[in-house]
C-alpha positions in Angstrom: -37.0 15.6 5.6 -33.5 14.4 5.1 -32.2 11.6 7.4 -28.8 11.6 9.0 -27.9 8.7 6.6 -28.9 10.7 3.6 -26.8 13.7 4.8 -23.9 11.4 5.4 -24.2 10.0 1.9 -24.1 13.5 0.4 -21.1 14.4 2.5 -19.4 11.1 1.5 -20.1 11.8 -2.2 -18.4 15.2 -1.9 -15.3 13.7 -0.1 -15.1 11.0 -2.8 -15.2 13.6 -5.6 -12.4 15.5 -4.0 -10.4 12.3 -3.6 -10.9 11.4 -7.2 -9.6 14.9 -8.3 -6.6 14.5 -6.0 -5.8 11.1 -7.4 -5.8 12.6 -10.9 -3.5 15.3 -9.7 -1.2 12.7 -8.2 -1.1 10.6 -11.3 -0.4 13.6 -13.6 2.2 15.0 -11.2 4.0 11.6 -11.0 3.9 11.5 -14.8 5.5 14.9 -15.0 8.1 13.9 -12.4 9.1 10.8 -14.3 9.5 12.7 -17.5 12.2 14.8 -15.7 13.8 11.8 -14.1 13.9 10.0 -17.4 15.8 13.0 -18.8 18.1 12.9 -15.9 18.7 9.2 -16.5 19.6 9.8 -20.1 21.9 12.6 -19.1 23.6 10.4 -16.5 24.0 7.6 -19.1 25.5 10.0 -21.7 28.1 11.2 -19.2 28.7 7.8 -17.5 27.4 9.0 -14.1 26.1 6.5 -11.6 22.3 5.8 -11.6 21.9 6.6 -8.0 23.0 9.6 -5.9 22.8 8.7 -2.2 23.6 12.2 -1.1 20.8 13.7 -3.2 18.4 10.9 -2.1 19.2 11.7 1.6 18.6 15.4 1.1 15.3 14.6 -0.6 14.2 12.3 2.1 14.9 14.9 4.8 13.1 17.5 2.7 10.1 15.3 2.2 9.9 14.4 5.9 9.8 18.1 6.7 7.1 18.8 4.1 5.2 15.9 5.5 5.3 17.2 9.1 4.2 20.7 7.8 1.2 19.2 6.0 0.2 16.8 8.8 1.2 13.7 6.8 3.0 10.9 8.6 6.7 11.4 7.8 7.3 7.6 7.8 4.7 7.2 5.1 6.3 10.0 3.1 9.7 8.4 3.5 8.4 5.1 2.2 6.6 6.7 -0.6 9.7 8.6 -1.7 11.8 5.5 -1.3 9.5 3.6 -3.7 9.7 6.5 -6.2 13.5 6.6 -5.9 13.7 2.8 -6.6 11.7 3.2 -9.7 13.8 6.1 -10.9 17.0 4.2 -10.3 15.6 1.3 -12.3 14.9 3.6 -15.2 18.4 5.1 -14.9 19.9 1.7 -15.0 17.9 0.9 -18.2 19.3 4.0 -19.9 22.8 3.1 -18.8 22.6 -0.3 -20.5 
């Protein structure tokens, strides 16, 4: 006979396995994203373009907020997450500019 605690442990193990797979997807996705933003940074540096593009960033934030709402993710969290990524991208672009 399986106890409620044993059933919960089995369910928990399944959730954790899914979380681990999703974490791997996030890391690989971010790696791919940064490969492209690095290429953008080099292109901007070669053509003396500014490292940041506030108009593009605003569009992306609005787009991400909409995607967050559609996927039942807190839009404020999505905004903060994208803002963090944008800061990192700009740092990389500034490095290429130097």
